[in-house]
N, CA, C and O atoms as CSV, one atom per row, in Angstrom:
chain,resi,resn,atom,element,x,y,z
A,1,MET,N,N,31.552,14.967,63.975
A,1,MET,CA,C,30.644,16.084,64.116
A,1,MET,C,C,30.560,16.456,65.590
A,1,MET,O,O,30.557,15.591,66.466
A,2,ARG,N,N,30.492,17.722,65.839
A,2,ARG,CA,C,30.444,18.187,67.221
A,2,ARG,C,C,29.070,17.945,67.832
A,2,ARG,O,O,28.050,17.939,67.143
A,3,ARG,N,N,29.077,17.747,69.146
A,3,ARG,CA,C,27.832,17.479,69.856
A,3,ARG,C,C,26.862,18.649,69.798
A,3,ARG,O,O,25.656,18.436,69.671
A,4,ASP,N,N,27.349,19.857,69.887
A,4,ASP,CA,C,26.448,20.996,69.897
A,4,ASP,C,C,25.734,21.163,68.559
A,4,ASP,O,O,24.611,21.665,68.527
A,5,LEU,N,N,26.359,20.755,67.457
A,5,LEU,CA,C,25.689,20.818,66.159
A,5,LEU,C,C,24.609,19.747,66.043
A,5,LEU,O,O,23.548,19.979,65.463
A,6,VAL,N,N,24.891,18.576,66.600
A,6,VAL,CA,C,23.909,17.496,66.570
A,6,VAL,C,C,22.687,17.880,67.397
A,6,VAL,O,O,21.557,17.615,66.987
A,7,ALA,N,N,22.898,18.489,68.537
A,7,ALA,CA,C,21.798,18.851,69.416
A,7,ALA,C,C,20.911,19.922,68.793
A,7,ALA,O,O,19.720,19.982,69.101
A,8,ARG,N,N,21.463,20.777,67.918
A,8,ARG,CA,C,20.679,21.859,67.325
A,8,ARG,C,C,19.929,21.452,66.072
A,8,ARG,O,O,19.112,22.230,65.580
A,9,GLN,N,N,20.169,20.283,65.545
A,9,GLN,CA,C,19.471,19.862,64.338
A,9,GLN,C,C,17.996,19.645,64.643
A,9,GLN,O,O,17.630,19.134,65.702
A,10,ALA,N,N,17.169,20.041,63.701
A,10,ALA,CA,C,15.727,19.878,63.875
A,10,ALA,C,C,15.372,18.393,63.794
A,10,ALA,O,O,15.965,17.652,63.010
A,11,PRO,N,N,14.411,17.966,64.600
A,11,PRO,CA,C,14.019,16.548,64.541
A,11,PRO,C,C,13.358,16.233,63.202
A,11,PRO,O,O,12.699,17.079,62.597
A,12,ASP,N,N,13.547,15.028,62.773
A,12,ASP,CA,C,12.944,14.578,61.528
A,12,ASP,C,C,11.425,14.595,61.686
A,12,ASP,O,O,10.915,13.993,62.630
A,13,PRO,N,N,10.685,15.261,60.799
A,13,PRO,CA,C,9.234,15.305,60.945
A,13,PRO,C,C,8.588,13.923,60.872
A,13,PRO,O,O,7.546,13.686,61.482
A,14,PHE,N,N,9.205,13.023,60.132
A,14,PHE,CA,C,8.655,11.672,60.046
A,14,PHE,C,C,8.801,10.926,61.376
A,14,PHE,O,O,7.958,10.102,61.729
A,15,GLU,N,N,9.866,11.220,62.097
A,15,GLU,CA,C,10.034,10.642,63.428
A,15,GLU,C,C,8.963,11.184,64.381
A,15,GLU,O,O,8.449,10.454,65.228
A,16,LEU,N,N,8.639,12.450,64.237
A,16,LEU,CA,C,7.585,13.039,65.063
A,16,LEU,C,C,6.227,12.413,64.747
A,16,LEU,O,O,5.400,12.233,65.642
A,17,VAL,N,N,5.999,12.083,63.477
A,17,VAL,CA,C,4.748,11.425,63.096
A,17,VAL,C,C,4.673,10.056,63.768
A,17,VAL,O,O,3.627,9.680,64.296
A,18,LEU,N,N,5.769,9.316,63.750
A,18,LEU,CA,C,5.777,8.004,64.413
A,18,LEU,C,C,5.499,8.137,65.906
A,18,LEU,O,O,4.735,7.350,66.465
A,19,LEU,N,N,6.100,9.107,66.543
A,19,LEU,CA,C,5.871,9.329,67.969
A,19,LEU,C,C,4.404,9.678,68.224
A,19,LEU,O,O,3.813,9.223,69.203
A,20,ASN,N,N,3.827,10.480,67.345
A,20,ASN,CA,C,2.426,10.858,67.471
A,20,ASN,C,C,1.500,9.658,67.247
A,20,ASN,O,O,0.455,9.556,67.891
A,21,ILE,N,N,1.873,8.757,66.345
A,21,ILE,CA,C,1.077,7.540,66.116
A,21,ILE,C,C,1.089,6.667,67.367
A,21,ILE,O,O,0.068,6.085,67.732
A,22,VAL,N,N,2.226,6.578,68.013
A,22,VAL,CA,C,2.306,5.807,69.258
A,22,VAL,C,C,1.402,6.436,70.316
A,22,VAL,O,O,0.766,5.726,71.095
A,23,THR,N,N,1.346,7.755,70.341
A,23,THR,CA,C,0.556,8.461,71.346
A,23,THR,C,C,-0.940,8.375,71.076
A,23,THR,O,O,-1.729,8.170,71.999
A,24,HIS,N,N,-1.337,8.531,69.803
A,24,HIS,CA,C,-2.760,8.626,69.478
A,24,HIS,C,C,-3.294,7.462,68.653
A,24,HIS,O,O,-4.499,7.211,68.665
A,25,GLY,N,N,-2.434,6.746,67.939
A,25,GLY,CA,C,-2.876,5.626,67.120
A,25,GLY,C,C,-3.525,6.023,65.809
A,25,GLY,O,O,-4.125,5.177,65.145
A,26,ASN,N,N,-3.424,7.287,65.415
A,26,ASN,CA,C,-4.130,7.781,64.243
A,26,ASN,C,C,-3.138,8.453,63.300
A,26,ASN,O,O,-2.526,9.462,63.652
A,27,VAL,N,N,-2.981,7.896,62.103
A,27,VAL,CA,C,-2.012,8.429,61.139
A,27,VAL,C,C,-2.441,9.811,60.645
A,27,VAL,O,O,-1.614,10.720,60.557
A,28,ALA,N,N,-3.721,9.977,60.324
A,28,ALA,CA,C,-4.191,11.267,59.800
A,28,ALA,C,C,-3.951,12.378,60.818
A,28,ALA,O,O,-3.471,13.455,60.464
A,29,ARG,N,N,-4.278,12.121,62.060
A,29,ARG,CA,C,-4.079,13.123,63.107
A,29,ARG,C,C,-2.599,13.403,63.319
A,29,ARG,O,O,-2.199,14.554,63.494
A,30,ALA,N,N,-1.787,12.353,63.303
A,30,ALA,CA,C,-0.348,12.516,63.509
A,30,ALA,C,C,0.277,13.349,62.395
A,30,ALA,O,O,1.089,14.235,62.660
A,31,CYS,N,N,-0.101,13.066,61.152
A,31,CYS,CA,C,0.440,13.833,60.027
A,31,CYS,C,C,-0.023,15.288,60.090
A,31,CYS,O,O,0.759,16.200,59.821
A,32,ARG,N,N,-1.272,15.505,60.438
A,32,ARG,CA,C,-1.817,16.861,60.525
A,32,ARG,C,C,-1.086,17.657,61.607
A,32,ARG,O,O,-0.721,18.810,61.377
A,33,GLU,N,N,-0.869,17.066,62.773
A,33,GLU,CA,C,-0.214,17.771,63.872
A,33,GLU,C,C,1.263,18.042,63.600
A,33,GLU,O,O,1.836,18.980,64.153
A,34,CYS,N,N,1.880,17.221,62.747
A,34,CYS,CA,C,3.302,17.394,62.441
A,34,CYS,C,C,3.537,18.091,61.112
A,34,CYS,O,O,4.681,18.214,60.674
A,35,ASN,N,N,2.477,18.547,60.466
A,35,ASN,CA,C,2.559,19.235,59.169
A,35,ASN,C,C,3.287,18.401,58.114
A,35,ASN,O,O,4.153,18.900,57.395
A,36,VAL,N,N,2.921,17.137,58.040
A,36,VAL,CA,C,3.487,16.223,57.048
A,36,VAL,C,C,2.338,15.712,56.188
A,36,VAL,O,O,1.309,15.278,56.707
A,37,GLU,N,N,2.519,15.764,54.890
A,37,GLU,CA,C,1.498,15.234,53.978
A,37,GLU,C,C,1.423,13.718,54.152
A,37,GLU,O,O,2.447,13.041,54.239
A,38,ARG,N,N,0.198,13.197,54.203
A,38,ARG,CA,C,0.030,11.744,54.360
A,38,ARG,C,C,0.642,10.982,53.195
A,38,ARG,O,O,1.218,9.911,53.387
A,39,SER,N,N,0.522,11.524,51.995
A,39,SER,CA,C,1.093,10.831,50.829
A,39,SER,C,C,2.607,10.724,50.956
A,39,SER,O,O,3.187,9.701,50.591
A,40,SER,N,N,3.252,11.770,51.470
A,40,SER,CA,C,4.712,11.721,51.678
A,40,SER,C,C,5.071,10.707,52.754
A,40,SER,O,O,6.055,9.976,52.640
A,41,PHE,N,N,4.261,10.680,53.790
A,41,PHE,CA,C,4.515,9.737,54.868
A,41,PHE,C,C,4.390,8.303,54.365
A,41,PHE,O,O,5.259,7.476,54.639
A,42,TYR,N,N,3.312,7.997,53.627
A,42,TYR,CA,C,3.127,6.641,53.102
A,42,TYR,C,C,4.195,6.293,52.055
A,42,TYR,O,O,4.610,5.138,51.959
A,43,TRP,N,N,4.634,7.263,51.287
A,43,TRP,CA,C,5.696,6.999,50.317
A,43,TRP,C,C,6.967,6.588,51.054
A,43,TRP,O,O,7.660,5.659,50.636
A,44,ARG,N,N,7.269,7.274,52.137
A,44,ARG,CA,C,8.475,6.943,52.897
A,44,ARG,C,C,8.371,5.549,53.508
A,44,ARG,O,O,9.349,4.802,53.536
A,45,ILE,N,N,7.189,5.204,53.993
A,45,ILE,CA,C,6.997,3.870,54.559
A,45,ILE,C,C,7.222,2.797,53.498
A,45,ILE,O,O,7.886,1.792,53.754
A,46,ASN,N,N,6.670,3.012,52.311
A,46,ASN,CA,C,6.790,2.017,51.240
A,46,ASN,C,C,8.189,1.935,50.652
A,46,ASN,O,O,8.562,0.901,50.099
A,47,SER,N,N,8.962,2.994,50.759
A,47,SER,CA,C,10.285,2.985,50.141
A,47,SER,C,C,11.399,2.524,51.078
A,47,SER,O,O,12.501,2.225,50.617
A,48,ASP,N,N,11.136,2.462,52.372
A,48,ASP,CA,C,12.182,2.114,53.335
A,48,ASP,C,C,11.701,0.988,54.253
A,48,ASP,O,O,10.833,1.218,55.095
A,49,PRO,N,N,12.253,-0.238,54.106
A,49,PRO,CA,C,11.795,-1.363,54.936
A,49,PRO,C,C,12.033,-1.160,56.435
A,49,PRO,O,O,11.249,-1.634,57.258
A,50,VAL,N,N,13.101,-0.462,56.786
A,50,VAL,CA,C,13.369,-0.197,58.204
A,50,VAL,C,C,12.280,0.729,58.757
A,50,VAL,O,O,11.776,0.529,59.862
A,51,TYR,N,N,11.940,1.723,57.980
A,51,TYR,CA,C,10.901,2.657,58.404
A,51,TYR,C,C,9.539,1.965,58.470
A,51,TYR,O,O,8.725,2.270,59.341
A,52,LEU,N,N,9.294,1.036,57.548
A,52,LEU,CA,C,8.051,0.267,57.570
A,52,LEU,C,C,7.952,-0.547,58.861
A,52,LEU,O,O,6.882,-0.624,59.464
A,53,ASP,N,N,9.055,-1.150,59.285
A,53,ASP,CA,C,9.068,-1.908,60.534
A,53,ASP,C,C,8.802,-0.997,61.724
A,53,ASP,O,O,8.068,-1.373,62.638
A,54,ARG,N,N,9.380,0.174,61.724
A,54,ARG,CA,C,9.151,1.119,62.821
A,54,ARG,C,C,7.705,1.602,62.827
A,54,ARG,O,O,7.114,1.782,63.891
A,55,TYR,N,N,7.138,1.809,61.654
A,55,TYR,CA,C,5.739,2.215,61.549
A,55,TYR,C,C,4.817,1.110,62.088
A,55,TYR,O,O,3.852,1.390,62.799
A,56,THR,N,N,5.126,-0.143,61.741
A,56,THR,CA,C,4.324,-1.275,62.213
A,56,THR,C,C,4.337,-1.346,63.737
A,56,THR,O,O,3.297,-1.561,64.359
A,57,ARG,N,N,5.500,-1.167,64.330
A,57,ARG,CA,C,5.584,-1.176,65.794
A,57,ARG,C,C,4.846,0.016,66.403
A,57,ARG,O,O,4.215,-0.109,67.452
A,58,ALA,N,N,4.928,1.168,65.742
A,58,ALA,CA,C,4.228,2.359,66.242
A,58,ALA,C,C,2.714,2.147,66.193
A,58,ALA,O,O,2.005,2.525,67.126
A,59,LYS,N,N,2.217,1.544,65.110
A,59,LYS,CA,C,0.778,1.268,65.013
A,59,LYS,C,C,0.344,0.278,66.086
A,59,LYS,O,O,-0.734,0.425,66.663
A,60,HIS,N,N,1.166,-0.723,66.357
A,60,HIS,CA,C,0.844,-1.701,67.394
A,60,HIS,C,C,0.723,-1.015,68.753
A,60,HIS,O,O,-0.228,-1.261,69.496
A,61,LEU,N,N,1.680,-0.160,69.073
A,61,LEU,CA,C,1.619,0.569,70.341
A,61,LEU,C,C,0.472,1.573,70.337
A,61,LEU,O,O,-0.132,1.831,71.378
A,62,GLY,N,N,0.173,2.138,69.176
A,62,GLY,CA,C,-0.923,3.095,69.063
A,62,GLY,C,C,-2.274,2.457,69.342
A,62,GLY,O,O,-3.176,3.119,69.855
A,63,MET,N,N,-2.426,1.171,69.009
A,63,MET,CA,C,-3.682,0.474,69.308
A,63,MET,C,C,-3.900,0.405,70.817
A,63,MET,O,O,-5.020,0.595,71.293
A,64,HIS,N,N,-2.850,0.136,71.561
A,64,HIS,CA,C,-2.974,0.090,73.012
A,64,HIS,C,C,-3.261,1.485,73.572
A,64,HIS,O,O,-3.991,1.626,74.553
A,65,ALA,N,N,-2.684,2.510,72.946
A,65,ALA,CA,C,-2.981,3.882,73.362
A,65,ALA,C,C,-4.450,4.203,73.102
A,65,ALA,O,O,-5.086,4.903,73.890
A,66,LEU,N,N,-4.986,3.689,71.993
A,66,LEU,CA,C,-6.400,3.892,71.683
A,66,LEU,C,C,-7.288,3.205,72.716
A,66,LEU,O,O,-8.324,3.748,73.099
A,67,ALA,N,N,-6.898,2.030,73.166
A,67,ALA,CA,C,-7.652,1.334,74.213
A,67,ALA,C,C,-7.604,2.127,75.520
A,67,ALA,O,O,-8.604,2.215,76.232
A,68,ASP,N,N,-6.457,2.695,75.830
A,68,ASP,CA,C,-6.354,3.535,77.025
A,68,ASP,C,C,-7.218,4.783,76.887
A,68,ASP,O,O,-7.791,5.261,77.866
A,69,GLU,N,N,-7.308,5.306,75.669
A,69,GLU,CA,C,-8.129,6.486,75.422
A,69,GLU,C,C,-9.611,6.192,75.652
A,69,GLU,O,O,-10.355,7.065,76.098
A,70,ILE,N,N,-10.040,4.971,75.351
A,70,ILE,CA,C,-11.433,4.583,75.608
A,70,ILE,C,C,-11.742,4.696,77.095
A,70,ILE,O,O,-12.787,5.221,77.480
A,71,ILE,N,N,-10.841,4.207,77.919
A,71,ILE,CA,C,-11.030,4.279,79.368
A,71,ILE,C,C,-11.066,5.742,79.817
A,71,ILE,O,O,-11.896,6.126,80.641
A,72,GLU,N,N,-10.170,6.541,79.274
A,72,GLU,CA,C,-10.120,7.959,79.648
A,72,GLU,C,C,-11.404,8.683,79.247
A,72,GLU,O,O,-11.923,9.492,80.015
A,73,ILE,N,N,-11.916,8.400,78.058
A,73,ILE,CA,C,-13.159,9.032,77.600
A,73,ILE,C,C,-14.315,8.650,78.511
A,73,ILE,O,O,-15.119,9.495,78.905
A,74,ALA,N,N,-14.387,7.370,78.838
A,74,ALA,CA,C,-15.477,6.897,79.698
A,74,ALA,C,C,-15.370,7.481,81.105
A,74,ALA,O,O,-16.389,7.805,81.717
A,75,ASP,N,N,-14.166,7.617,81.618
A,75,ASP,CA,C,-13.988,8.134,82.976
A,75,ASP,C,C,-14.299,9.625,83.089
A,75,ASP,O,O,-14.704,10.091,84.154
A,76,THR,N,N,-14.117,10.365,82.022
A,76,THR,CA,C,-14.343,11.810,82.053
A,76,THR,C,C,-15.642,12.192,81.355
A,76,THR,O,O,-15.769,13.302,80.839
A,77,CYS,N,N,-16.588,11.291,81.340
A,77,CYS,CA,C,-17.858,11.510,80.645
A,77,CYS,C,C,-18.679,12.604,81.316
A,77,CYS,O,O,-18.858,12.615,82.534
A,78,ASN,N,N,-19.169,13.514,80.498
A,78,ASN,CA,C,-20.062,14.567,80.952
A,78,ASN,C,C,-21.490,14.084,80.709
A,78,ASN,O,O,-21.813,13.696,79.587
A,79,PRO,N,N,-22.353,14.096,81.725
A,79,PRO,CA,C,-23.726,13.593,81.526
A,79,PRO,C,C,-24.484,14.301,80.405
A,79,PRO,O,O,-25.344,13.692,79.769
A,80,LYS,N,N,-24.189,15.544,80.157
A,80,LYS,CA,C,-24.874,16.282,79.095
A,80,LYS,C,C,-24.464,15.801,77.710
A,80,LYS,O,O,-25.225,15.930,76.751
A,81,GLU,N,N,-23.267,15.252,77.608
A,81,GLU,CA,C,-22.754,14.789,76.320
A,81,GLU,C,C,-22.591,13.275,76.296
A,81,GLU,O,O,-21.691,12.758,75.634
A,82,SER,N,N,-23.447,12.568,77.006
A,82,SER,CA,C,-23.286,11.121,77.118
A,82,SER,C,C,-23.467,10.418,75.772
A,82,SER,O,O,-22.801,9.416,75.508
A,83,HIS,N,N,-24.361,10.931,74.912
A,83,HIS,CA,C,-24.556,10.310,73.602
A,83,HIS,C,C,-23.296,10.451,72.746
A,83,HIS,O,O,-22.875,9.498,72.090
A,84,LYS,N,N,-22.706,11.630,72.758
A,84,LYS,CA,C,-21.472,11.870,72.004
A,84,LYS,C,C,-20.339,10.997,72.549
A,84,LYS,O,O,-19.555,10.434,71.785
A,85,THR,N,N,-20.264,10.893,73.870
A,85,THR,CA,C,-19.233,10.061,74.495
A,85,THR,C,C,-19.423,8.600,74.124
A,85,THR,O,O,-18.458,7.891,73.839
A,86,HIS,N,N,-20.673,8.156,74.128
A,86,HIS,CA,C,-20.967,6.772,73.757
A,86,HIS,C,C,-20.510,6.498,72.319
A,86,HIS,O,O,-19.919,5.453,72.050
A,87,LEU,N,N,-20.777,7.418,71.405
A,87,LEU,CA,C,-20.351,7.244,70.011
A,87,LEU,C,C,-18.832,7.198,69.896
A,87,LEU,O,O,-18.292,6.395,69.135
A,88,ARG,N,N,-18.151,8.039,70.635
A,88,ARG,CA,C,-16.685,8.053,70.592
A,88,ARG,C,C,-16.113,6.725,71.078
A,88,ARG,O,O,-15.190,6.175,70.477
A,89,VAL,N,N,-16.672,6.219,72.171
A,89,VAL,CA,C,-16.196,4.950,72.729
A,89,VAL,C,C,-16.508,3.802,71.779
A,89,VAL,O,O,-15.644,2.965,71.520
A,90,GLU,N,N,-17.727,3.749,71.259
A,90,GLU,CA,C,-18.118,2.650,70.373
A,90,GLU,C,C,-17.302,2.646,69.084
A,90,GLU,O,O,-16.935,1.579,68.592
A,91,ALA,N,N,-17.014,3.821,68.533
A,91,ALA,CA,C,-16.206,3.894,67.309
A,91,ALA,C,C,-14.809,3.343,67.553
A,91,ALA,O,O,-14.272,2.613,66.720
A,92,ARG,N,N,-14.229,3.686,68.677
A,92,ARG,CA,C,-12.888,3.196,68.986
A,92,ARG,C,C,-12.899,1.692,69.281
A,92,ARG,O,O,-11.990,0.969,68.873
A,93,LYS,N,N,-13.920,1.234,69.983
A,93,LYS,CA,C,-14.033,-0.207,70.249
A,93,LYS,C,C,-14.165,-0.992,68.945
A,93,LYS,O,O,-13.530,-2.032,68.772
A,94,TRP,N,N,-14.992,-0.487,68.032
A,94,TRP,CA,C,-15.182,-1.174,66.752
A,94,TRP,C,C,-13.862,-1.233,65.992
A,94,TRP,O,O,-13.488,-2.281,65.465
A,95,LEU,N,N,-13.154,-0.098,65.938
A,95,LEU,CA,C,-11.888,-0.060,65.221
A,95,LEU,C,C,-10.880,-1.030,65.821
A,95,LEU,O,O,-10.203,-1.754,65.090
A,96,LEU,N,N,-10.777,-1.050,67.133
A,96,LEU,CA,C,-9.850,-1.983,67.782
A,96,LEU,C,C,-10.228,-3.435,67.518
A,96,LEU,O,O,-9.354,-4.284,67.339
A,97,SER,N,N,-11.534,-3.725,67.494
A,97,SER,CA,C,-11.951,-5.109,67.244
A,97,SER,C,C,-11.597,-5.552,65.834
A,97,SER,O,O,-11.419,-6.745,65.590
A,98,LYS,N,N,-11.493,-4.612,64.901
A,98,LYS,CA,C,-11.114,-4.953,63.524
A,98,LYS,C,C,-9.604,-4.993,63.349
A,98,LYS,O,O,-9.088,-5.843,62.622
A,99,LEU,N,N,-8.886,-4.083,64.007
A,99,LEU,CA,C,-7.432,-4.041,63.860
A,99,LEU,C,C,-6.738,-5.166,64.623
A,99,LEU,O,O,-5.742,-5.716,64.152
A,100,ALA,N,N,-7.257,-5.505,65.788
A,100,ALA,CA,C,-6.642,-6.552,66.609
A,100,ALA,C,C,-7.739,-7.433,67.199
A,100,ALA,O,O,-8.025,-7.341,68.392
A,101,PRO,N,N,-8.358,-8.288,66.379
A,101,PRO,CA,C,-9.484,-9.084,66.874
A,101,PRO,C,C,-9.100,-10.086,67.957
A,101,PRO,O,O,-9.921,-10.405,68.817
A,102,LYS,N,N,-7.874,-10.584,67.930
A,102,LYS,CA,C,-7.471,-11.551,68.953
A,102,LYS,C,C,-7.341,-10.897,70.325
A,102,LYS,O,O,-7.542,-11.548,71.350
A,103,VAL,N,N,-7.008,-9.625,70.340
A,103,VAL,CA,C,-6.817,-8.924,71.604
A,103,VAL,C,C,-8.087,-8.197,72.027
A,103,VAL,O,O,-8.505,-8.290,73.181
A,104,TYR,N,N,-8.710,-7.465,71.081
A,104,TYR,CA,C,-9.833,-6.596,71.429
A,104,TYR,C,C,-11.168,-7.042,70.835
A,104,TYR,O,O,-12.169,-6.348,71.009
A,105,GLY,N,N,-11.211,-8.166,70.149
A,105,GLY,CA,C,-12.455,-8.654,69.575
A,105,GLY,C,C,-13.285,-9.383,70.616
A,105,GLY,O,O,-12.800,-9.715,71.698
A,106,GLU,N,N,-14.533,-9.625,70.278
A,106,GLU,CA,C,-15.403,-10.364,71.192
A,106,GLU,C,C,-15.073,-11.839,71.114
A,106,GLU,O,O,-14.786,-12.380,70.046
A,107,ARG,N,N,-15.120,-12.471,72.268
A,107,ARG,CA,C,-14.812,-13.900,72.334
A,107,ARG,C,C,-16.098,-14.671,72.558
A,107,ARG,O,O,-16.903,-14.338,73.427
A,108,PHE,N,N,-16.270,-15.699,71.762
A,108,PHE,CA,C,-17.432,-16.561,71.910
A,108,PHE,C,C,-16.932,-17.938,72.309
A,108,PHE,O,O,-16.319,-18.638,71.503
A,109,ALA,N,N,-17.190,-18.324,73.542
A,109,ALA,CA,C,-16.721,-19.618,74.040
A,109,ALA,C,C,-17.711,-20.708,73.640
A,109,ALA,O,O,-18.926,-20.508,73.637
A,110,ALA,N,N,-17.160,-21.847,73.308
A,110,ALA,CA,C,-18.015,-22.987,72.980
A,110,ALA,C,C,-18.595,-23.542,74.277
A,110,ALA,O,O,-17.891,-23.670,75.278
A,111,LEU,N,N,-19.870,-23.867,74.248
A,111,LEU,CA,C,-20.524,-24.377,75.453
A,111,LEU,C,C,-20.212,-25.849,75.684
A,111,LEU,O,O,-20.073,-26.290,76.825
A,112,HIS,N,N,-20.104,-26.605,74.599
A,112,HIS,CA,C,-19.864,-28.042,74.712
A,112,HIS,C,C,-18.783,-28.449,73.728
A,112,HIS,O,O,-18.655,-27.888,72.640
A,113,ALA,N,N,-18.017,-29.433,74.139
A,113,ALA,CA,C,-16.993,-29.937,73.247
A,113,ALA,C,C,-17.569,-30.901,72.223
A,113,ALA,O,O,-16.996,-31.085,71.149
A,114,GLU,N,N,-18.684,-31.509,72.545
A,114,GLU,CA,C,-19.304,-32.473,71.648
A,114,GLU,C,C,-20.387,-31.800,70.815
A,114,GLU,O,O,-20.827,-30.690,71.115
A,115,ASN,N,N,-20.803,-32.496,69.768
A,115,ASN,CA,C,-21.945,-32.012,68.993
A,115,ASN,C,C,-23.204,-32.175,69.820
A,115,ASN,O,O,-23.422,-33.210,70.449
A,116,VAL,N,N,-24.017,-31.155,69.811
A,116,VAL,CA,C,-25.246,-31.191,70.578
A,116,VAL,C,C,-26.408,-31.227,69.603
A,116,VAL,O,O,-26.515,-30.378,68.717
A,117,ASN,N,N,-27.279,-32.217,69.771
A,117,ASN,CA,C,-28.456,-32.338,68.928
A,117,ASN,C,C,-29.583,-31.535,69.569
A,117,ASN,O,O,-30.082,-31.899,70.633
A,118,LEU,N,N,-29.980,-30.445,68.920
A,118,LEU,CA,C,-31.003,-29.576,69.472
A,118,LEU,C,C,-32.412,-30.022,69.100
A,118,LEU,O,O,-33.387,-29.502,69.643
A,119,VAL,N,N,-32.530,-30.981,68.182
A,119,VAL,CA,C,-33.838,-31.483,67.771
A,119,VAL,C,C,-34.104,-32.778,68.523
A,119,VAL,O,O,-33.304,-33.709,68.438
A,120,PRO,N,N,-35.212,-32.858,69.258
A,120,PRO,CA,C,-35.485,-34.098,69.995
A,120,PRO,C,C,-35.785,-35.233,69.025
A,120,PRO,O,O,-36.308,-34.993,67.937
A,121,PRO,N,N,-35.464,-36.454,69.403
A,121,PRO,CA,C,-35.732,-37.580,68.506
A,121,PRO,C,C,-37.234,-37.770,68.327
A,121,PRO,O,O,-38.013,-37.590,69.262
A,122,MET,N,N,-37.614,-38.127,67.136
A,122,MET,CA,C,-39.030,-38.350,66.842
A,122,MET,C,C,-39.420,-39.763,67.264
A,122,MET,O,O,-38.641,-40.706,67.121
A,123,VAL,N,N,-40.612,-39.889,67.775
A,123,VAL,CA,C,-41.142,-41.189,68.181
A,123,VAL,C,C,-42.019,-41.688,67.040
A,123,VAL,O,O,-42.963,-41.018,66.622
A,124,VAL,N,N,-41.695,-42.853,66.556
A,124,VAL,CA,C,-42.479,-43.442,65.468
A,124,VAL,C,C,-43.397,-44.504,66.066
A,124,VAL,O,O,-42.947,-45.407,66.771
A,125,ILE,N,N,-44.669,-44.381,65.778
A,125,ILE,CA,C,-45.645,-45.341,66.299
A,125,ILE,C,C,-45.932,-46.366,65.204
A,125,ILE,O,O,-46.334,-46.018,64.094
A,126,GLN,N,N,-45.721,-47.609,65.535
A,126,GLN,CA,C,-45.999,-48.689,64.594
A,126,GLN,C,C,-47.507,-48.946,64.557
A,126,GLN,O,O,-48.178,-48.795,65.579
A,127,PRO,N,N,-48.052,-49.329,63.400
A,127,PRO,CA,C,-49.495,-49.571,63.306
A,127,PRO,C,C,-49.993,-50.616,64.290
A,127,PRO,O,O,-51.146,-50.547,64.715
A,128,ALA,N,N,-49.164,-51.581,64.665
A,128,ALA,CA,C,-49.600,-52.617,65.603
A,128,ALA,C,C,-49.822,-52.040,66.996
A,128,ALA,O,O,-50.567,-52.615,67.789
A,129,GLU,N,N,-49.188,-50.909,67.305
A,129,GLU,CA,C,-49.306,-50.311,68.626
A,129,GLU,C,C,-50.578,-49.480,68.775
A,129,GLU,O,O,-50.979,-49.165,69.895
A,130,ILE,N,N,-51.203,-49.129,67.686
A,130,ILE,CA,C,-52.409,-48.309,67.751
A,130,ILE,C,C,-53.584,-49.205,68.117
A,130,ILE,O,O,-53.835,-50.211,67.453
A,131,THR,N,N,-54.280,-48.851,69.138
A,131,THR,CA,C,-55.452,-49.621,69.569
A,131,THR,C,C,-56.700,-48.821,69.261
A,131,THR,O,O,-56.715,-47.593,69.347
A,132,ARG,N,N,-57.726,-49.532,68.907
A,132,ARG,CA,C,-58.964,-48.843,68.560
A,132,ARG,C,C,-59.989,-49.044,69.675
A,132,ARG,O,O,-60.246,-50.152,70.145
A,133,GLY,N,N,-60.543,-47.931,70.058
A,133,GLY,CA,C,-61.640,-47.982,70.989
A,133,GLY,C,C,-61.254,-48.148,72.435
A,133,GLY,O,O,-62.126,-48.070,73.300
A,134,GLU,N,N,-59.998,-48.373,72.743
A,134,GLU,CA,C,-59.608,-48.517,74.135
A,134,GLU,C,C,-59.224,-47.142,74.673
A,134,GLU,O,O,-58.576,-46.362,73.974
A,135,PRO,N,N,-59.610,-46.844,75.888
A,135,PRO,CA,C,-59.241,-45.553,76.460
A,135,PRO,C,C,-57.726,-45.463,76.681
A,135,PRO,O,O,-57.060,-46.464,76.947
A,136,ILE,N,N,-57.207,-44.255,76.566
A,136,ILE,CA,C,-55.778,-44.034,76.740
A,136,ILE,C,C,-55.573,-43.345,78.082
A,136,ILE,O,O,-56.259,-42.375,78.406
A,137,SER,N,N,-54.630,-43.854,78.852
A,137,SER,CA,C,-54.362,-43.284,80.174
A,137,SER,C,C,-53.560,-41.986,80.025
A,137,SER,O,O,-53.201,-41.583,78.919
A,138,ASP,N,N,-53.295,-41.352,81.151
A,138,ASP,CA,C,-52.569,-40.076,81.155
A,138,ASP,C,C,-51.139,-40.217,80.642
A,138,ASP,O,O,-50.586,-39.255,80.110
A,139,ASP,N,N,-50.532,-41.386,80.788
A,139,ASP,CA,C,-49.169,-41.556,80.323
A,139,ASP,C,C,-49.101,-41.936,78.841
A,139,ASP,O,O,-48.009,-42.206,78.341
A,140,GLY,N,N,-50.214,-41.966,78.132
A,140,GLY,CA,C,-50.246,-42.223,76.713
A,140,GLY,C,C,-50.285,-43.685,76.322
A,140,GLY,O,O,-50.167,-44.002,75.139
A,141,ILE,N,N,-50.448,-44.593,77.283
A,141,ILE,CA,C,-50.478,-46.032,76.979
A,141,ILE,C,C,-51.941,-46.483,77.040
A,141,ILE,O,O,-52.694,-46.111,77.941
A,142,ALA,N,N,-52.305,-47.283,76.066
A,142,ALA,CA,C,-53.680,-47.783,76.009
A,142,ALA,C,C,-53.942,-48.723,77.170
A,142,ALA,O,O,-53.138,-49.605,77.474
A,143,GLU,N,N,-55.066,-48.520,77.804
A,143,GLU,CA,C,-55.433,-49.386,78.910
A,143,GLU,C,C,-56.093,-50.636,78.362
A,143,GLU,O,O,-56.835,-50.554,77.384
A,144,SER,N,N,-55.839,-51.812,78.975
A,144,SER,CA,C,-56.482,-53.037,78.506
A,144,SER,C,C,-57.367,-53.633,79.560
A,144,SER,O,O,-57.987,-54.672,79.330
């Protein structure tokens, strides 16, 4: 096939969807911008293992693009729309924490390697230790 014919062929719309997923991390938005039905896109993913692998890699890269978008949203925040900006950032943070919890989830470090007993030990007083009628000093010991 001649090179000039190859260069004039229209790009595969499904390839454009993958590129858009890498850029934005959102399948619905990518399909909408490329005029591809989501059902057709998902059918192609399920029917072709090579395409499924490419989609998986695109989604992985799209998650990092979404994290970069959080920084961009926060950096270009308009004080008048701070509530809207906060919602946009929080929604993306929540989604990233669910899609990639090891990378973007909250980390809770253990404070101690050993078991820690948070309940103080109880002091049991034997009946022989109870004295009657003797004054008790400030340290709790009966004076004799």
